[in-house]
Each structure stands twice: as structure tokens, then as C-alpha cells.
NULO-994913 format. One record per residue: x, y, z of N, C-alpha, C, O in turn; residue in three letters. Coordinates in steps of 0.001 Angstrom, whole numbers, plus 500000, padded with zeros to 6 digits. Atoms other than C-alpha are relative to their C-alpha. Layout:
NULO-994913
XYZXYZXYZXYZALA...
end
This chain:
NULO-994913
500236499748501421052071250096824347500499501381499636500226502350500344MET499518498723500471053782252852822413498864500785499337498119500224498534LEU501109499191500476051396255713821592500483501073499043500957502130499458LYS499571499068501039052181257428818302499192501293500060497967501269500178LEU500665498719500003051421261141818276499639500548501359498975501580501464GLY500330499568498637051166261434822042501251500039500884502275499430500576GLN498944499985498994053355262218825029499749498836500959498602498543501295ARG500131501038498967054036259361827455501319499839500747502392500167500241GLN498817500197499167056423258501830226500518498569499789499820497594500069CYS499410501315500274058763255656829243501275499805500820501847500758501349LEU498851500366499170061610253851830983501194499653499134501053498967498122THR498767500343500695065238253641829822500318498519500268500469498098501414VAL499730501446499850065924249934829145501296499569499364501752498447499589VAL498757500392500663069074249984827050500757501273499539500156502243499076GLU499149498884500437072002252326826296500814499579498781501298498450498704ARG499181500208501192073778252619822931500822501267499743500556502312500337LYS499172498842500308076412254950821494499159501115499362499465502299499508GLU500811499046500745073700256620819404498754500439500759497919501158500211PHE501163499566499205071156257070822214499572498959500999500353498073501346GLY500533501004499076068965255115824608498675499474499468497935500171498774VAL501293500581500367066076252763824055499055500102501204499439499863502349TYR501003499851498982062886253378825969498899498962499784498680498509498661LEU501101500940500102060002251032826712498941500331501040499214501019502024SER501048499801499035056660251055828487500071498891501072501013498098501087ASP499976500980498914055776248920831516499977498565499499500557497680500128GLU500093501359500521054992245885829363501310499527499363501563498328499244GLU498678500254500607058445246125827714499923499078498785500826498276498548LYS500136500793501224057151244530824512500527500747498781500850500136497763LYS499528499180501102058236247423822299501063500971500535501032501379501696GLU498959499037499629061270249706822330500005501122498958499657500905497797LYS499873498871500897061796253146820817501277500766500355501644500888501523VAL498736499289499826064998255132820313499796501467500359499004502174499736LEU499844498561499718065676258473821963501424500344499604502368499919500270LEU498655499727500517068623259870819951500909500662501025500441501350501932PRO498970499575499041071853260745821784499900501489500311500047501900501462LYS500056498539499763071443264513821289498836500410500890498800501542501371LYS501148499726499153068162264281823259500200499458501423499386499705502313GLN499794500678498704069677262311826177500876500846500909501962501267500512VAL499236499238499020070851264171829283501169499176500507501074497954500618ASP498856500681499418074266263336830679499592499376501353498900500004502154ALA500315500653498730073969260867833524498751499159499962498412498510500951GLY501192500831500117070823259191832226500365498527500160501315498051499539THR499675501398499707070771255605833499498836499072499743497684499495499640ALA501038501024500158068903252352832982499001500130501144499394500285502300ILE501042499892498975065596252528834838499431501391500149498359501562500730GLY500518498623499937065209256296834533498737500125499146498589499478498110ASP501220499749500769061834257520833381500113501367499301500560502352499888LYS499895498787500797061626260122830602498674500245499300498085499338498711ILE501219499594500673058616262034829306500317500370498546501074501312498311ASP499649499785501413058736261914825481498742500056499120497649499665499532VAL501045500004501034056629262461822361500456499026498918501634499006498561PHE499644500990501009056517259688819745499461500383498621498277500679498453LEU500407499731501385056480260325815998500853499161499108501600498320499608TYR499226500801500928058041258865812872501065500851499311500822502001498945LYS498916499269500647061401259843811364499870499908498486498886499380497968ASP500032499975501469062251260299807670500006498606499398499664498451498225SER499983501372500494062651256514807335498780499241500499498734498013500431GLU501301500553499560059153255928808770500138499075501223499351498143501386ASP499838500751498786060452254511812064499515500830501177499748502038501218ARG500429499269498813058860255436815398501233500447500787502146499655501020ILE498860499450499299061253257671817283499485500909501134498390501463501032ILE500399499176498845061103259552820617500743501341499959501852501446499435ALA499365498700499852061833263206821291499518500644501291498375500454501707THR500383499266498796061857265351824413499427501380499616498906502099500468CYS500510498715500485060875268370822269498475499981500040497851498983499682THR501452499872499940057313269572822799499456500414498625499768501515498170GLU500559499617501308055418269543819444498912501037500194498373501196501289PRO501026498957499928052987272331818624498593499441499978497634500160500262LYS501305500669499972050138269817818293500181498528500260501154497929499801VAL499956501451499737049438266301819550498728499352499456497773500036499089THR501130500731500617047043263598818345498651500414500569498454500463501784LYS501342499638499631043422264673818366499817501430500443498698501843500745GLY500053498610499595044285268275819261500090500915498781500419500468497682LYS500056499016501087044022271464817161500992501093500290501157501504501438VAL499020498923499826046671274120816569500141500765498694499822500248497624ALA499731499155501147047554276946814208501455499854499610502335500234500383LEU498631500275500438050663275978812186500326500728498717499439501046497924LEU499559499307501216052719277663809486500384499012498886501019497989499142GLU499635500814501152053076276181805998501452500302499614501778501434499257VAL498596499846500345056790275635805338500260499781498540501156500401497967LYS499759500323501417056511274204801833498744499350499427497907498818500156ASP501121500647500701054029272967799230500581499181498851501448499653498115VAL499495500871501062054622270030796871498824499476499187497687499908499377SER501022500583500843052701267996794315499064499099500778497954498833500318LYS500824500917499234051349265703797016499306500662501213498438500053501839ILE500600499306498863050429268264799679500889501065500559501805501531499880GLY499233498949499347051837270781802122500727499433501215500369498378501741ALA499226500418498839054368270523804930499995501131501018500277502281500683PHE500184499006498965053857272311808228501065499934501060501602498867501359LEU499057499903498893056168273497810962499257499721501318498429500517501763ASP500658500324498732055087271738814160501044499864501113500775499280502163TRP498988499904498944058337272245816082500946498817500057501819498781500924GLY499122501156500007060021268932815235500851499993498721500596500745497780LEU499063500008501101062852268024812851499296499646498684499554500272497655GLU500737500396501197060548266299810368498674500776499946497881500730500886LYS501210499201500137057785268578809075498742499120499955498820497939499615ASP501276500740499955054130267520809407499308500107498652499172501200498103LEU500592500081501329052411266418806200498513500327500050497777499787500876PHE501403499625500165049091268002805202499590499577498579499870500307497628LEU500380500476501331047651265955802284499012500952499299498271501680499961PRO500953499140500709045706267756799538498573499658500354497732500553500446TYR501364500407499729042616265719800366499515500489501384498316500484501661LYS500362499498498677042695267124803918500024501521500066499898502103501143GLU500017498526500041042864270768802778498609500482499613498015499996498650GLN501303499433500326039660272775802826500111501178499041499110501654498505THR499732498964500998041257275448800663501474499923499631502269499329500359GLN498614500027500431044484275943798734500878500761500987500515501850501434LYS499077499314499070047434276822800991501299500309499271501655499646498297VAL498729499577500576050697278562800170501063500115501084500731500207502266SER498903499868499063054105278805801815499837501287500791499591502348500217LYS500143498835499142053937281163804801498617500154500601498447500895501569GLY501369499951499428050183280678805418500017499378501397500851498525501701ASP500247500625498708049027279869808941498635499322499941497622499971499680ARG501225500762500154046418277127808970499667499262501281500553498783501988VAL500469500730498830044341275574811705499835498541499630499101498215498697LEU500039501419500334044810271815811720499886499128501258500182499566502370VAL499982501009498962044282268707813805500981498909499598501256498726498412ALA499032501082500238046757265815814138499248498657500098498538498386501066LEU500630501329499992045566262306813186500963498978499427502002499335498872TYR499227501088500572046952258915812178499232499464498781498073499065498900ILE500705500445501215046124257929808588499997498485499855500505497783500730ASP500123501460500201045438254440807161501341499301499880501432498091500084LYS498653500584500125049176253915806583500789500132501288501999499911501318SER499378499860498686049871254559810272501016501138500040502043501048500714ASP499142498820499994051437257963809574499288501152500695498064501273500642ARG500572498794499403050940261156811513499822501054498912500770501377498196LEU500314499015501021049238263729809281499145501109500603498610500980501704CYS500851498873499580047422267037809565498763500054499126498784499622497974ALA501190499755500765043902267876808489499437501345500341499434501750501504THR500675498729499766042176271204808043498521499803500305497813500764500604MET501394500307499682038837269459808591499890499786501527499771498657502002LYS499807500071498546038962270252812293498713499840500793498778499571501993VAL501246500026499244035274270218813231499866498780500927499484498943502086TYR500149501164499117035298266609814557500901500009501227500668499263502179PRO499016499956498915038202267499816848499705501113500998500405501249502001TYR500339498909499115036524270508818459498926499594501010498058498773500714LEU501014500240498967034507270441821680498784500877499758498893501958499179GLU501228499209500224030921271646821653499440500623501248498506501421501177THR500508499455498741030410272464825317501082500784500726502044500213501240LYS499040499140499293032279275419826783499324500589501222498130500379501437SER500548499351498818031797277379829973499707501474499728499381502224500648GLU500269498594500324031350280672828121498500500294500144497652499428499924TYR501381499512499850028173282702828791499742501151499026500665501729498452LYS500367498887500876026287285269826780500702501275500415500770501612501597LYS499277498716499862028235288533826337501446499842500465502161500833500609ASP498597500232499736031529286881827307500809500337498721500329500141497604ASP499129499723501122034414287993825091500892498768499741501422498155500668HIS499239501193500370036209285237823189500911500339498816500756501370498161VAL499135499848501172038936284829820583500175498603499357500045497576500022SER499836501269500669039565282164817993500435500163498547500762501262498100GLY499520500050501376040478281176814447498904499501499087498250498500499380THR501009500436500987038167280942811430500553498801499253501644498869498686ILE499524501182500672038444277454810006499147499585498785499538498709498014TYR500846500288501165035580277391807471499016501162499798498545501761500765GLU501018498979500304033280279878805712498963499379499080499298498853498019ILE501115500498500784029887278822804414499130501183499582498632501917500436ASN500708498822500477028125281370802232498554500039500472497943501107500496LYS501398500025499574024724280231803507499834500157501489498793500628501947ASP500139499987498536025438280012807240500876501008500705500455501614501690PHE499105499036499342028437282174808109501393499448500125501805498595499339GLY498617500402499790031952281709809445500126499126501243499667499490502326ALA499814500916498887032886278775811628501342500305500689502373500456500033TYR498842499557499222035344279608814412500366498940501059499499498366501719VAL499501500837498910037497277481816693500413500943501143501511501497501135ALA499736499130498889037280279464819924501070499357500905500947498199501305VAL498848500511499257040532279073821878500629498799499312501321497996499939ASP499551501193500770041354276568819098499530498716500672500222497697500656ASN500506501125499215039189274229821145498472499775499857498013498636499758ARG501461500116500010035432274986820983499430500460498639499933501392498011PHE500669499656501273033137275104817931499042501178500201498269501203501158SER500855498823499946031385278431817275499687500480498594500323500065497625ALA500442499493501320029638280300814451499786501493500086499170501993501027LEU500396498628500215029551283884813317498911499944498929499221499748497754ILE501089500112500974026082283887811658500195500945498818500798502011498945PRO499870499224501243025898285205808116499626501440500187500304502326499666LYS500474498623499822023961288291809229500983500851500793500941502078500710LYS499049499264499165026769289251811617501403500034499412502331500547500039ASP498665500091500579029664288649809245500414501312499324499711501775498426MET499489498843500712031693291721808255500695499562498723500994498379498558PRO499268500330501223033379291876804860501450499631500286502036500076501273ASN498570500223499946036818290476804333500463498844500850501657498546500856GLY499586501127499172036813287524806730500463498849499095499874498600498043LEU499514501133500776038808284553805468500512498898500946500801499144502117LYS499519501132499225039898281120806648501422500314500518502275500797499773VAL498684499728499398042861281423809040500054501285500794500995501490501561GLY500010498746499286041908284848810387499790499775501500498998498924501907ASP500224499989498565042183285396814120498974501092500285499108502218499806HIS501044499010499705039084287139815487499793500140501496500025499211502270ILE500454499741498628037981288720818737498501500245499902498046501013499054GLU501454499861500110034254288448819405499309499939501324499948499886502375GLY500857499998498820031373288397821857498954498915499819498369498783498744ARG501001501071500050029090285469822669498598500623499941498218501395500821VAL501329499433500164025595286316821399498904498959500216497740499314500397THR501021501035499833023845282949821764500611498678500400501753498379500052GLY499574501339499580024122279500823312498965498990499530497785499088499866LEU500931501032500512022616276479821542499898498834500990500742498675501872LYS500244501125499121021210273371823244501129498985499948501415498320500943LYS498933501005500137024051271229821894501342500533500515502364499860500380ASP498784499432499436026614273534823561500758500921499088501641501638499557GLY499316499099500906027752275375820439499615501435500296498562501696500876LYS500273498610499714027939279120820626500000500843498721500737500558497777ILE499981499016501047027122281988818285500793501204500514500681501584501679ASP499235498844499593029476284935818325499894501122498968499582500875497804ILE499967498842500882029659288422816837501327500714500182501865500766501288SER498753499221499864032755290460816080499667501455500322500562502293500436VAL500425498663499634030706293545816915499572500038501467499141499035502037ARG500390499818498622030017294934820343498492500283500110497804500369499092GLU501391499578499807026605295784821878499784501335499306500724502105499112LYS500318498847500839024819298541819970500578501305500505501172502059499734ALA499559498709499479025670301418822305501526500128499999502057501230499866TYR498541499980500075029360300433822378500442500045498553501363500779498195ILE499645500069501415029490299614818683499782501336499330500551501706498442GLN500274498712500605027960302984817809501182500940500189501526501684499271MET498829499155499756030932304752819398501197499563499158501943500383498622SER498910500537500836033375302430817621499808500388498551500748500804497875ILE500299499653501415031611303019814268500154501484499742500611501888498673ASP499848498548500160031535306777814830501469500372499853501823501226499040ALA498563499756500112035305306738815376500510499565498629501385500210498051ASP499586500486501322035672304709812165499600501013498925500367501269497997LYS500464499000500970033616307294810243500885501245500024501260501778498980ILE499149498825499880035678310167811604501399499730499430502003500612498820MET498686500358500555038890308345810677499945499986498468500885500429497807LYS500145500006501447037591307818807138499978501450499465500626501772498470TYR500056498573500419036750311550806878501377500636500071501755501407499189LEU498639499435499826040228312435808155500907499564498859501739500343498393GLU499133500543501047041845310216805516499542500321498588500262500053497626ASP500556499748501335039612311376802633499525501451499869498437501715499356HIS500264498561500168039697315190802802498643500425500578498019501364500085ASP501212499563499310036687315362805103498699499620499312497646500154499659GLY501215500292500774034216313773802667499797498489499873500733497751499565VAL500464501347500379032324310470802401499124500183498785498169500958498856ILE500693499713501260031022310263798795498599499389499906498147499049498813PRO501385500432499943027559309080799874499442500331501390500210500626502306PHE500574499722498691025128309646802734499348498776500582499559497666500095ASN500585501143499312023086307467805057498848499357499264498248498399499750ASP501037500613500829020581306745802298500586499092498920499853498549498094LYS499320500870500960023153304808800268499592498558500177499020498185501202ALA500390501422499949022646301135799500500806499279501089501939499660501385SER499287500785498988023569298579802196501315499410499436502315499299500145PRO498798500579500622026051297035799709501157500991499956502296500648500274GLN498965498976500079027931300307799181500556500319501383501769500440501555LEU499546499694498656028066301066802882500877498878500548501896499131501191ILE499227501140499529029314297576803643501366499940499334502369499693500004SER498744500054500742031987297684800928500989501082500452502184500818500588GLU499124498896499668033350301081801941500303500106501495501447500331501890VAL499854499755498567032772301268805687500080498707500827500406498750502013MET499990501293499295032565297533806590499092500025501206499473499576502287ASN501026500031498961029420298055808657498641499923499314498509500248498134MET501330500103500573025725297444808151499396501391499842499900502362500407SER500633498700500194023401300227807024499443500528501300499537501727501564LYS500533499526498715021730300365810437501108500511500909500935501524501586ASN498856499547499191025112300641812177500504501344499478500813502244500259GLU499532498756500612026161303356809749499065501163500349499521502245500718PHE500949498956499723022946305325810253500042500402501479499943501591501783LYS499912499656498583023218305126814068501201500855500291501109501842501021ARG498773499268499754026791306335814030499945501393499383500392502365499991ALA500162498692500665026027309128811542499093500898500812499376502084500982VAL500925499225499185023089310234813679500658500532501256500402501662501671GLY499271499596498813025331310349816729500942501158499715501008502126500474ASN499064498934500397027938312459814936499283501294499599499770502400499835LEU500777498837500386025257314734813529499530500776501235499596502005501258LEU500441499358498768023869315433817026501156500716500701500973501749501344LYS498815499421499358027406316148818224500545501196499201501490501857499632ALA499566498854500811027780318760815447501329499793499309502010500763498975GLY498705500289500612030791317005813922499922499812498490500936499878497795LEU500155500206501438029347316375810469498738500693499512497906501118500312ILE501271499578500601026675317602808060499699499030498856500604498533498186ARG500439500905501053024678315480805664499529500818498799498661501683498920ILE500367499308501230024430316701802075499238499033499077499026497871499421GLU500814500789500935022456315437799067500633498679499616499963497648499559THR499334501206500446025054312949797973501299499718500737502164499012500220ASP498755500202499246027743313015800675499814500347501458498772500858501868SER499928499594498611028670313479804306501314500741500180502363500255499755ILE498792499172499841031148316205805265500283500296501451499384500471502274ARG499543499646498650033160316904808343499867501500500197500172502275499291ARG500120498561499702032458320258810009501267500473500685501382501651501025ILE
end
């Protein structure tokens, strides 16, 4: 049986001027491997590992080229074009991969990189979907405090940012741990902070407090360096203002400021913080 959207090893059963026909062991179906994909000396009976997809005329065709995503898997792909019916993605093959509007979780533009899964639609076509949750695994081997990386595929204002760790496992950055500015498609580096019974993991883009304090202190000093040695508020400012300007929580800001104050690098004034 020919398996659309997957790699499989097929046997050469017929040669033509325009390529060779391949078939599986049952030899009930044949698929063309175009001439430009056929190595010199290929003979009847040879086995070739190929990927099966559909050409511009909607015929199943074989290729030796490795696509960037296969059926049921998830990958980060670039948007090559957008039309009235959807978007078209670069997945490494001659014919671009179609991403229907109904499978988009947000508007995409040419040049965007989007996390998608490959599926077969009701018309037996290979398509992409940004609704990747069903294609992600929920049980990883990561442990608490392990460092991970992944791609944000959804943001929920009530729960936080959903991340595909390694573009394979489902994870969440809880709302309380979300820094400003995160958006769908962002690549993040984080730390495992919790493991749920169902195998899903919680992650934070911040380090442990004692490490994060040093990172935040460096961020404050960099801000002072770039703004004539002055922060136009002190550690009593509102959490919203601190988050907007420094991209850290009020507690993180206060810890870092306290550390810098003890080190004699800053002084706190009525309405500002100044570098010494």
C-alpha cells in the first residue's frame, strides 16, 4: 500500500524515458519517481527509499528529497506566500505545502515561521495545520530543573503560553511566569519547573532565583548604561511599570536592586534609581 505523506521503501518495477515506476510488495499500485530523481544504473528490482506526496496535478508522486515534515509530525516552516484561500509553506519540496485559513490559529504573513503538523484532509490532500496540540507527545524524559527549548504555538490569556518542546512535547509557561512580548512562533529557552501526572511539563524562561537575580542585575546595569545612568522610577513603582520597562516582575526587580545597592553600584532616590 502506498503511504501518502510518509517515507517508505519501494521496488523499481518499470522503467520509462521520464523516470521509473515503483511499487510496494503487493504490487497493486505504482508511483512515478521522475527521471531527475533516478540515479544512473538504477535497475528493475532495486529498492529505493522515497517520500510520497501529490504533484500540481494532484497525482501521487515519489521523491528522494527529504521533506521538512512528514505525516503526523511537527516542524517549524517558513511562509512563502499568502493567497485568498490560505498560505503556502516551504517544506523542502517542489510543490509548496498548503496551510488552509481554517487551520491557522492566527493570521500569517509571507516570511513568518510557523509551527505546523502535516495531515491528510478529507479530499485526500496533504495539508498543514497550526493546531498542533493533538500531534504532540505528553510524556517526555525531562526532569525538574532540566533546561529545554521549544516553540510557542498558542497563547491563552487565562493560562499562559503553550510550547512545543523540541517541537515534540507539550508544555506550558504558566501565566504567572510569562514575560512580556512573547508571541506565537517565538523560540524560547526555559527550565522545567513542574511535572504533571499526565506527563505534561511546566516551564519557566527564568532561572532559579539566585541565578536570575544576577541576570536581572546585569539587565538593570545595562539599562542604566543606555539611559544616562538613570531609571525613572524606583523599586516602589507599580508592577505594571516595572514589567513594561524592565520585563521582570516587581519581586525580581526588588531583589536585583537590593543586590546592586549592597554592592554600592546604585543609589535609590525618591523617584528614580541612579548609577554611582
